[in-house]
C-alpha positions in Angstrom: -3.4 -7.0 -17.4 -1.8 -5.5 -14.3 1.4 -6.7 -12.7 1.8 -8.1 -9.2 2.9 -4.9 -7.6 -0.1 -2.9 -8.7 -2.5 -5.7 -7.6 -0.8 -6.1 -4.2 0.9 -2.8 -3.5 2.1 -3.5 0.0 3.1 -7.1 -0.3 6.7 -6.5 -1.3 7.1 -3.9 1.5 5.8 -6.4 4.0 8.1 -9.2 2.7 11.1 -6.8 2.8 10.2 -5.9 6.4 10.0 -9.5 7.3 13.4 -10.1 5.8 14.8 -7.2 7.8 13.3 -8.7 11.0 14.6 -12.2 10.3 18.1 -11.3 9.3 19.4 -10.5 12.8 17.8 -13.7 14.0 19.7 -15.6 11.3 23.0 -14.0 12.4 22.3 -15.1 16.0 21.7 -18.6 14.6 25.1 -18.4 12.9 26.8 -17.5 16.2 24.9 -20.4 17.9 26.1 -22.7 15.2 29.7 -21.8 15.7 29.5 -22.1 19.4 27.7 -25.5 19.3 30.2 -26.8 16.8 33.2 -25.9 18.9 31.8 -27.0 22.2 30.7 -30.5 21.1 33.9 -32.3 22.1 37.3 -33.1 20.6 37.3 -32.3 16.9 40.1 -31.9 14.4 41.4 -28.5 13.2 40.0 -29.1 9.8 36.5 -29.5 11.2 36.8 -26.2 13.0 38.0 -24.6 9.7 35.1 -26.1 7.8 32.7 -24.7 10.5 34.2 -21.2 10.2 34.3 -21.3 6.4 30.7 -22.5 6.3 29.7 -19.7 8.7 31.5 -17.1 6.5 29.7 -18.4 3.4 26.3 -18.2 5.1 27.1 -14.7 6.3 28.0 -13.7 2.8 24.8 -15.1 1.4 22.8 -13.3 4.1 24.5 -10.0 3.3 24.1 -10.2 -0.4 20.7 -11.8 -0.5 18.7 -8.7 -1.4 21.1 -7.8 -4.2 21.1 -11.3 -5.6 17.4 -11.8 -5.4 16.8 -8.5 -7.3 19.3 -9.6 -10.0 17.7 -13.0 -10.4 14.2 -11.4 -10.6 15.4 -8.9 -13.2 17.1 -11.6 -15.2 14.1 -13.9 -15.2 11.7 -11.0 -16.3 14.1 -10.0 -19.0 14.5 -13.6 -20.3 10.8 -14.1 -20.4 10.0 -10.8 -22.1 12.8 -10.4 -24.6 14.4 -13.8 -25.2 11.3 -16.1 -25.1 8.9 -13.4 -26.3 6.2 -15.2 -24.5 2.9 -13.4 -25.2 0.1 -15.9 -25.5 -2.4 -13.1 -26.2 -1.0 -12.7 -29.7 -1.7 -16.3 -30.8 -4.9 -15.1 -32.6 -3.0 -12.2 -34.3 -0.2 -14.6 -35.5 -2.9 -16.9 -36.9 -4.5 -14.1 -38.8 -1.2 -13.0 -40.2 -0.4 -16.5 -41.3 -3.8 -16.9 -42.8 -3.4 -13.6 -44.8 0.0 -14.8 -46.0 -1.4 -18.1 -47.1 -4.3 -16.6 -49.0 -2.1 -13.9 -50.6 -3.6 -11.0 -52.3 -6.6 -12.8 -53.9 -9.0 -10.1 -53.0 -10.4 -8.5 -56.1 -11.9 -5.0 -56.3 -15.3 -6.5 -57.0 -18.0 -6.4 -54.4 -19.0 -9.6 -52.5 -22.3 -10.3 -50.9 -22.5 -11.8 -47.5 -23.7 -15.1 -49.1 -20.2 -15.4 -50.5 -18.9 -15.5 -47.0 -20.9 -18.6 -46.1 -19.0 -21.1 -48.1 -17.3 -24.1 -46.4 -13.8 -22.6 -46.4 -14.9 -19.3 -44.9 -16.9 -21.1 -42.2 -13.9 -23.3 -41.3 -11.7 -20.3 -41.2 -14.1 -18.5 -38.9 -14.3 -21.5 -36.6 -10.5 -21.9 -36.5 -10.1 -18.1 -35.8 -12.6 -18.4 -32.9 -10.8 -21.4 -31.5 -7.4 -19.6 -31.8 -8.8 -16.5 -30.1 -10.3 -18.6 -27.3 -7.0 -20.6 -26.8 -5.0 -17.3 -26.8 -7.3 -15.8 -24.2 -7.2 -18.9 -22.1 -3.4 -19.2 -22.4 -3.0 -15.5 -21.4 -5.2 -16.0 -18.3 -3.2 -19.1 -17.3 0.1 -17.3 -17.8 -1.1 -14.3 -15.8 -2.1 -16.5 -12.8 1.2 -18.4 -13.1 3.0 -15.1 -13.0 1.1 -14.1 -9.9 2.0 -17.4 -8.2 5.6 -17.1 -9.3 5.9 -13.5 -7.8 4.2 -14.6 -4.6 6.6 -17.6 -4.1 9.6 -15.3 -5.0 8.6 -12.7 -2.5 7.8 -15.1 0.3 11.0 -17.0 -0.4 12.9 -13.7 -0.1 11.1 -12.9 3.2 11.8 -16.3 4.8 15.3 -17.0 3.4 17.3 -15.5 6.3 15.8 -17.8 8.9 16.3 -20.9 6.8 19.9 -19.9 6.1 20.4 -19.5 9.8 18.9 -23.0 10.3 21.7 -24.4 8.1 24.3 -23.1 10.5 23.0 -25.0 13.5 23.5 -28.8 13.2 20.3 -29.8 15.0 18.3 -27.5 12.8 20.1 -28.4 9.6 17.4 -30.9 8.5 14.7 -28.2 8.5 
């Protein structure tokens, strides 16, 4: 099956462009947050320091957001592929290998007729093989669609993150 970027070739570019458009707006919101925090009356010096520290932290997150999101995406993909070895399409193959190991090398050089294949054990094995193949196919389809949804949410989250980080700097928008 194809990956997300081949199915939707321009989606990542559009999300990156939206991120570039929203990042300056987020920095403006950071400035508004500093001004609104300092103008709101008599506050202690520690409150001013917290506001400035929080603003520097938000600015750092905004600056390193593309780098961190790429690292997180690469780490997740590597973990799923190499560590978990998640490949539901191979369920049928694993079942066939386990069945061959269980049977051992009992096959003799003699010829068998097709009537010999219709005993109860062979019919049961064919039924279980069919069920395993169907379950493996169904699981691979579900995992593929979950992968598509995951990539969509990741890219949209990357595109909209700057504006929500900017909302954190303004106290009246903090709850959004």
